[in-house]
N, C-alpha and C positions, 0 to 999 in steps of 0.2 A: 432378429433384428421385427423379423414377423410376428415371433412368437410373443416378446415385449409389447410389440401393440398392441396385439391380439389380449393379450394379461393388461392392458391399462385399459384399452376398452372394457373388461370386462369391469375391473373397479369400478370406471365411473359406472356405468350400469348400476353396479350395488351399489356405490355410496349412494346414486340419485335416489334410492329405493329407499334407504335407510332413511335417508332423512326425509322425504314422504311419508315414512311410514311414523316418522317424530311428530312433525307435521298434524299429520290425521292423526294422532292419538291424545294430543294439545286441541282440537277440534273436538274431540265427543270427549272434553273432562266437559267445556263449555255447557251451559244449560240450548236447548234443543231453541232455533229460531229459522223459522221459517224463511227468509230473504240467506240466511247463510247456505241453508242445503240448498236452495235455486239456486244458488251461484255455484256448490260445492256439485251438485248434482248435471251442472249445463256445462261445467269444465270436466267434469268425468265423462259425461255423453261424446262432449267434443273429440277429446281424448281416442278414444272406443274407437270412434267413427278412422281416426287418422289410422292412428295402429294396427288396427281393421285390414286399412290399405295396402299398409307392408308388406303384413302377414300375410297379405291375396299373391303381393312382387316377390319377397324372399325365401318363403318356406318354402321348404323341398316336399314335404309330405304333404296330401292330399284334405289331410285331417283339418291338420293345421290351416288351410288356404279356404279350407269348407268354413272354421273359426273365423279365421278374415273375412269372409263375405256374410256369416248369421252376422259378427259382428256391426257391421255396416250398416247392414241392411235395417238389425232392428234397433242400434241406438240411433238412425236416422229419424228414424219414427220416433222412438220414446223423446229424442230433440225437441219435435216438435210439438208434443204432446202435452212434454213440462213449458213450453211457450204459450202453451193457450191455458195451462192451470196457471202458470202464473199471472200471464193480465189477467186472468179473471178475479187471481188475489192482489192484484195491483203490485205483482212484485217486479223486478225490475231481472229481464234477464244477459247473461252478458253475451258480449258477442262474441270473445277469443274465449281461446281457454287461459288458465291463471301459469303461471313462471312454471311452476314445480310438472303438472303437463305438458308443457310446450317442450322441458326437458327432456321429460321421457320419449314426449316424438320425435327428438333431433337424437336422444342415445340410438333409437332402432330404426333411425332412418342411415345411423352411418356406425349400423353394429356391427362388430369387426369380431365376434368370439367365435368359438368353433360350432356350434348346436343353436342354431337358431331357433331350432322347432321347438328344442326341449325348456328352453330360455324363455320362448315366450309362451311358452304353454302355463311355466310356474306363475310370469309374471301376471299373466291372465285369472290363473285363480287367487293370487293376492291379490288381485285388482278386485276380483269380483268379490270374494270374502269380504273385503271394507265394501265392498257398496251394498250388500247386502244388509250389513250391519247398518248403514245409514240410511235407508229405503227401511228395514223395519224400525228402527226409530222413531221417522220420518210418518211413516203410516204410522207409530201410538199417539208422538207428541203433537203432529203441527195443529197448527192453529187455523187455518186456515181450510177447509174443506175441498178444496180442489186441488188443493197440495197434500192431501191424506190419502183421497183419492186416485191419486198420480201416484206416490208412492207405493201403495196396494195394490194397485192395478201393475206394478214393473218388478213387482217381487217374483214372483212367474219366470219371469220373460231373465232376471239376472238369476236366478235359480239352473237356468238351460246353461246358461251362458258358462260357469261353474261346474256343472256335471260334464260336460263335452272338452274344458279347462282339466278337469282331475284326471278323466277318463285319455287324455293327449300324454299329460306327465307322468304317467306308469309305464 
């Protein structure tokens, strides 16, 4: 029974990630829009803070706990920087994360798989690979200077997170 529940939890997480990736691909096929970027970046940033907190609690390895700490610290700071850039560009920032990100947070809170650390690191590799693509696009195509500057400034931090997650997932 426990193995069936673990398998079901893993399937739910995987299915959620596949659906989320399909949604991200649809968004990537659209022309770039500053307001859409701000909304996606804000939701993603809130998501990373929450999953970082979960990693600090649930991870077994110190490297994953440290990644969680880094996510919380860096994305908290980045979320504030995004708010300032969006305000300067007169673009509203959502107060809460989108449904996709909220479901992922809930899935990590209720994680029942066999290897949290491995699965979390893989998730972070996927998240940060996509974030880098989105932020790279914003750094080149954003209409507002403040949004473009925010995206450009954020890229090295996102790369640092991706590198850390890749190192852990090996």
